[in-house]
C-alpha positions in Angstrom: -56.2 17.5 35.8 -56.7 17.5 32.1 -55.8 21.2 32.0 -52.6 20.5 33.9 -51.7 17.6 31.7 -52.2 19.7 28.6 -50.0 22.4 30.1 -47.3 19.9 30.8 -47.5 18.6 27.3 -47.3 22.1 25.8 -44.2 22.7 27.9 -42.6 19.5 26.8 -43.5 20.1 23.2 -42.1 23.7 23.4 -38.9 22.4 24.8 -38.5 19.7 22.2 -39.3 22.0 19.3 -36.9 24.6 20.7 -34.2 22.0 21.0 -34.7 20.8 17.4 -34.7 24.4 16.1 -31.5 25.2 18.0 -29.8 22.0 16.7 -30.9 22.9 13.2 -29.6 26.4 13.4 -26.3 25.3 15.0 -25.8 22.7 12.3 -26.6 25.2 9.6 -24.3 27.8 11.1 -21.4 25.3 11.5 -21.8 24.1 7.9 -21.7 27.7 6.6 -18.6 28.5 8.8 -16.8 25.4 7.5 -17.7 26.3 3.9 -16.4 29.9 4.5 -13.2 28.7 6.0 -12.5 26.3 3.0 -13.3 29.1 0.5 -11.1 31.7 2.2 -8.0 29.7 3.1 -5.0 31.9 2.1 -3.5 29.0 0.2 -3.9 25.3 -0.4 -2.3 23.3 2.5 0.6 21.1 1.6 0.3 17.4 2.4 2.4 14.3 2.5 2.2 14.0 -1.3 4.0 17.3 -1.7 7.1 15.9 0.1 7.5 13.0 -2.4 9.5 13.0 -5.6 7.4 13.1 -8.8 9.4 10.5 -10.5 10.9 7.3 -9.0 13.7 6.7 -6.5 16.3 9.3 -5.7 19.5 9.0 -3.7 17.6 9.1 -0.4 14.5 7.2 -1.5 11.1 8.6 -2.7 11.3 11.9 -0.7 11.8 15.1 -2.7 15.3 16.5 -2.3 15.6 19.9 -0.6 11.9 20.1 0.3 11.1 22.5 3.1 7.6 23.5 4.1 4.7 23.2 6.5 2.3 20.3 5.8 -1.1 19.6 7.3 -1.1 17.5 10.5 -4.6 16.2 9.9 -5.8 17.9 13.0 -6.4 21.4 11.7 -2.9 22.6 12.1 0.4 22.3 10.2 3.8 20.8 11.0 7.3 21.4 9.7 8.8 19.0 7.2 12.4 19.2 5.8 14.3 16.8 3.4 18.0 17.4 2.9 19.8 17.6 -0.4 20.1 13.8 -0.6 16.4 13.3 0.0 16.5 12.0 3.6 14.1 13.5 6.1 16.8 15.0 8.2 17.7 18.6 9.1 21.4 18.2 8.5 23.2 17.6 5.3 25.1 14.3 5.1 28.2 13.1 3.2 28.4 9.6 1.8 30.7 8.5 4.6 29.6 9.2 8.2 32.0 11.3 10.2 34.5 9.5 12.5 32.8 8.2 15.6 29.3 8.9 14.4 26.8 6.0 14.4 24.7 6.1 11.2 21.3 4.4 11.0 19.3 4.1 7.9 15.6 4.1 8.7 13.7 2.7 5.7 10.0 2.3 5.5 6.7 3.7 4.1 4.7 6.7 5.3 4.9 5.5 8.9 8.7 5.7 8.9 8.6 9.0 6.9 6.3 10.5 9.5 3.0 11.1 7.7 1.6 14.4 9.0 3.9 14.5 11.9 6.5 17.2 12.6 10.2 17.0 11.9 11.1 16.5 15.6 8.2 14.2 16.4 9.0 11.2 14.3 10.3 8.1 16.1 13.5 8.3 14.0 14.2 11.8 15.4 13.4 10.7 18.9 15.8 7.7 18.5 18.6 9.9 17.2 18.1 12.4 20.0 18.1 9.7 22.6 21.3 8.0 21.3 23.1 11.3 21.2 22.1 12.0 24.8 22.8 8.5 26.2 25.2 6.5 24.1 27.2 8.6 21.6 27.0 10.6 18.4 24.5 9.4 15.8 22.4 10.3 12.8 19.2 8.5 11.8 18.5 9.1 8.1 14.9 8.6 7.1 14.4 7.0 3.7 10.8 6.5 2.3 10.9 3.4 0.2 7.2 2.5 0.3 7.5 -1.3 0.4 10.0 -3.9 1.6 11.2 -5.0 -1.9 11.9 -1.5 -3.0 13.8 -1.1 0.3 16.2 -3.9 -0.8 16.5 -2.5 -4.3 17.2 1.0 -3.0 19.7 -0.3 -0.5 21.6 -2.1 -3.2 21.5 0.8 -5.7 21.8 4.0 -3.5 21.5 3.3 0.2 24.7 1.4 0.6 26.6 4.4 -0.8 25.8 6.2 2.5 27.6 3.5 4.6 25.0 3.0 7.3 26.1 0.9 10.3 22.6 -0.1 11.0 19.7 -0.7 8.6 16.2 -0.6 10.0 13.4 -2.0 7.8 9.9 -0.9 8.9 7.1 -3.4 8.1 3.6 -2.0 8.3 1.3 -4.9 9.2 -1.2 -5.1 6.4 -0.1 -3.2 3.4 3.6 -4.2 3.4 2.5 -7.9 3.3 0.1 -7.1 0.5 2.8 -5.2 -1.4 5.2 -8.0 -1.1 2.7 -10.4 -2.7 2.1 -8.0 -5.6 5.8 -7.0 -6.2 6.9 -10.6 -6.5 3.9 -11.7 -8.5 5.0 -13.0 -12.0 3.3 -9.8 -13.3 4.9 -7.7 -10.5 7.6 -5.0 -10.5 10.6 -7.1 -9.3 12.4 -10.4 -9.7 14.3 -11.5 -6.6 16.6 -14.5 -6.5 18.4 -15.9 -3.4 20.9 -18.6 -4.3 23.7 -20.0 -2.0 24.1 -16.7 -0.2 23.9 -14.6 -3.4 21.1 -12.0 -3.8 20.1 -10.6 -7.1 17.2 -8.2 -7.6 15.9 -6.8 -10.8 13.3 -4.2 -11.6 10.8 -5.2 -14.3 8.2 -3.4 -16.4 5.4 -5.0 -14.4 2.7 -2.5 -13.4 0.2 -4.8 -11.6 -1.5 -3.1 -8.6 -3.8 -3.9 -5.7 -6.8 -3.1 -8.0 -6.0 -6.2 -9.9 -7.1 -8.3 -6.9 -10.3 -6.3 -6.1 -12.4 -9.4 -6.9 -10.9 -11.5 -4.2 -13.0 -11.0 -1.1 -12.7 -12.2 2.5 -15.0 -15.3 2.6 -18.5 -15.3 4.0 -17.8 -17.2 7.2 -15.8 -14.3 8.6 -18.8 -12.0 8.8 -22.0 -11.9 10.8 -25.2 -10.0 9.9 -26.2 -7.5 12.7 -29.6 -7.9 14.3 -32.4 -5.4 13.6 -31.7 -3.6 16.9 -27.9 -3.5 16.2 -28.6 -2.2 12.7 -30.7 0.6 14.1 -28.0 1.6 16.6 -25.4 1.6 13.8 -27.6 3.8 11.6 -28.1 6.3 14.5 -24.4 6.4 15.2 -23.7 6.9 11.5 -26.1 9.9 11.6 -24.3 11.4 14.6 -20.9 10.9 12.9 -22.0 13.2 10.0 -23.5 16.0 12.2 -21.2 19.0 12.5 -22.2 19.3 16.1 -21.2 15.8 17.1 -18.9 14.2 14.6 -15.7 15.4 16.4 -16.7 13.2 19.2 -16.6 10.2 16.9 -13.6 10.9 14.7 -11.1 9.1 17.0 -13.3 5.9 17.1 -14.2 5.7 13.4 -13.5 2.1 12.1 -10.3 1.9 10.2 -10.6 3.0 6.5 -10.6 0.8 3.5 -8.3 1.2 0.5 -11.2 0.3 -1.7 -13.4 3.0 -0.1 -16.8 1.3 -0.3 -18.0 -0.5 2.7 -18.9 -3.7 1.0 -17.3 -7.0 1.9 -13.5 -6.4 2.6 -11.0 -7.6 0.2 -8.2 -10.2 0.7 -5.8 -7.4 -0.2 -6.6 -4.0 1.3 -3.7 -1.6 1.6 -5.2 0.2 4.5 -7.0 -2.0 6.9 -5.2 -5.3 6.0 -8.0 -7.3 7.7 -7.2 -10.5 5.8 -3.8 -10.7 7.4 -5.5 -11.5 10.7 -7.9 -14.3 9.5 -7.8 -17.7 11.1 -7.1 -19.9 9.3 -5.3 -17.8 6.7 -6.4 -18.1 3.0 -3.7 -19.6 0.7 -3.1 -16.2 -1.0 -2.3 -14.6 2.3 0.0 -17.5 3.3 1.8 -16.9 0.0 2.0 -13.2 0.8 3.8 -13.9 4.0 6.2 -16.3 2.2 7.1 -13.5 -0.3 7.6 -11.1 2.6 9.9 -13.5 4.3 11.9 -14.0 1.1 12.5 -10.2 1.0 13.5 -10.0 4.6 16.0 -12.9 4.5 17.5 -11.4 1.3 17.9 -8.1 3.0 19.6 -9.8 5.9 22.0 -11.6 3.6 22.8 -8.3 1.8 23.4 -6.4 5.1 25.7 -9.2 6.4 27.8 -9.2 3.3 28.3 -5.5 3.7 28.9 -5.6 7.5 25.8 -3.7 8.5 23.5 -4.6 11.4 20.0 -5.3 10.1 16.8 -5.2 12.1 13.1 -5.4 11.3 10.5 -3.1 13.0 6.8 -3.9 13.1 4.4 -1.0 12.8 1.1 -2.3 14.3 -2.4 -1.6 13.0 -4.5 0.8 15.2 -7.0 -1.9 16.1 -4.2 -4.1 17.5 -3.3 -1.7 20.2 -6.5 0.2 20.9 -9.5 -2.2 21.6 -12.2 0.5 20.9 -10.8 0.7 17.4 -11.3 -3.0 17.0 -14.9 -2.7 18.2 -15.4 0.1 15.6 -13.9 -2.1 12.8 -16.1 -5.1 13.8 -19.2 -2.9 13.7 -18.2 -1.1 10.5 -17.5 -4.2 8.5 -19.9 -6.7 10.3 -16.9 -8.9 11.3 -17.2 -12.1 13.3 -14.6 -11.6 16.0 -13.9 -15.3 16.5 -12.6 -15.5 12.9 -9.7 -13.1 13.6 -6.5 -13.4 15.5 -5.1 -9.9 16.1 -1.6 -11.0 17.0 -1.2 -13.7 14.4 1.0 -11.5 12.0 3.4 -10.7 14.9 3.8 -14.3 15.8 4.4 -15.5 12.3 7.0 -12.8 11.6 8.6 -13.3 15.1 8.9 -17.1 14.5 10.5 -16.5 11.1 13.0 -14.0 12.4 14.0 -16.3 15.3 14.5 -19.2 12.9 16.8 -17.0 10.7 18.6 -15.0 13.4 17.0 -11.7 12.3 16.6 -9.0 14.8 13.0 -8.0 15.3 11.6 -5.0 17.2 8.0 -5.4 17.9 6.4 -3.1 20.6 2.8 -4.0 19.7 2.0 -5.6 23.1 3.7 -2.8 25.0 1.8 -0.2 23.0 -1.4 -1.9 23.8 -0.5 -1.9 27.5 0.4 1.8 27.3 -3.0 2.5 25.8 -4.7 0.5 28.6 -2.8 2.6 31.2 -3.2 6.1 29.6 -6.2 5.9 27.2 -4.3 8.3 24.9 -5.1 7.8 21.3 -2.0 7.1 19.2 -3.5 7.4 15.7 -4.8 10.2 13.5 -8.6 10.7 13.4 -11.4 9.4 11.1 -10.1 5.8 10.8 -6.7 6.8 9.5 -4.1 4.0 9.8 -1.2 6.4 10.6 0.3 7.3 14.0 -0.2 10.8 15.5 2.8 12.4 17.3 1.6 10.4 20.4 1.9 7.2 18.4 5.5 8.0 17.2 6.5 8.7 20.8 4.7 5.5 22.0 6.5 3.4 19.4 9.9 4.8 20.3 9.4 4.6 24.1 8.0 1.1 23.9 11.0 0.0 21.8 13.6 1.9 23.7 15.3 -1.0 25.4 15.5 -2.8 22.0 16.9 0.3 20.3 19.5 0.6 23.1 20.8 -2.9 22.5 20.8 -2.4 18.7 22.6 1.0 18.9 25.3 -0.5 21.2 25.8 -3.3 18.6 26.2 -0.6 15.9 28.6 1.4 18.0 31.0 -1.5 18.0 31.3 -0.9 14.2 32.1 2.7 14.6 35.8 3.6 14.7 37.3 7.1 15.3 39.5 6.9 12.2 38.4 5.9 8.8 41.2 3.5 7.7 40.9 0.3 5.7 43.0 -1.5 8.3 40.9 -0.7 11.3 37.4 -0.2 9.9 35.5 -3.6 10.2 33.2 -2.4 7.5 36.0 -2.2 5.0 37.9 -5.4 5.4 40.9 -6.3 3.2 40.7 -8.6 0.2 41.3 -11.7 2.3 39.0 -10.9 5.2 36.0 -13.2 5.5 32.6 -11.7 4.8 31.3 -12.6 8.2 28.3 -10.7 9.7 28.8 -8.2 12.5 28.1 -9.2 16.0 24.4 -8.6 16.6 22.2 -8.4 19.7 19.5 -10.9 20.4 16.7 -11.3 17.8 14.1 -11.4 20.5 13.6 -7.7 21.0 10.8 -5.3 21.6 8.9 -7.4 24.2 8.0 -6.8 27.8 6.1 -4.2 29.7 6.0 -0.6 28.4 8.0 2.1 30.1 6.1 4.4 32.4 4.3 7.0 30.2 5.2 10.6 30.6 
């Protein structure tokens, strides 16, 4: 019996040692292959930063005029990117005045709207333009990267208005755009915005304050919980597997959302990537003030668009953990969060209530995108905790917002006339015409069940 047991143990030990040696060899080989591939790449891959102007705003926003190239898609491949001569991400050149009968939409926003690491014909703006052309009439959707809401208003007043859009879309990324609004309108910030009796004035200042100036403001202790010893052990094992070449690809889609501040210490009140403080309940005073500054920018943009007879709408770009529950679980684990201290739909409710009070059109497909994920299980975001959409995310955003976009586009088409004449163009009224806003669709847009996924 002892002899048999010893033979069994020898077999088990041989299998275990063989397995460990095989894993070690495979890990060593994959590491060397990865190093070789990096060293022998024919050229450095272009990325999103290469598509942006080196100095300030241009006629189309922050994108580099006449840029054409293939940039990394963050998945091991490349995608086509083209900016036209004006600096819009659009394949066609555009004149300041849209052609007769063509609906022109100006899609303003940050890297989400620009299509970070997503192909030219995969952005939600391209999908929107293609759909309007097929279903409603001729259109062009000009993509303008303006980085933050206040810069969007400044750009619109200085350059964007010269392209005579019928519809202005302002994308709000939940998290960093709220933070950027707080910083931009800080007394040390980069802008001064005044709204007085329907008059909007915006000035750029020499302010250079950034998010790093608020790095000492941390989310308070009650929003965290220390993991137990067993949970801590599991976390460490998972972390080890995430760094193994053999297994890390299995974890890259479920890595907790990254932090702007890199280190995994207690999250900050203002984090440009994960924006966790925007979901706290109750909200800290600084975050409440950030919302108020965002609302001031939104209402000022609405006033400006009304004065120039343009339809204005706000789009909400959700955080990945709002629409994909496994991502929330990963974030909770990564930052040791107390789930009960967070309300994942609070930003949407606050912004929706404000927009309803001020008759501002809001397109918010967050709930529909969450339902879509529940039905399909398809990941909509880039790997390794990136906050940005993949091509699947752009398609999901468009398809879950399609009914709202349809209503919005039809409102814009009522402003389009076949002949550009001062007497017939409602966007160029005579001297005595009242500066009344155009007829707009309902401001309760983007809700309801998602369309059937393809």
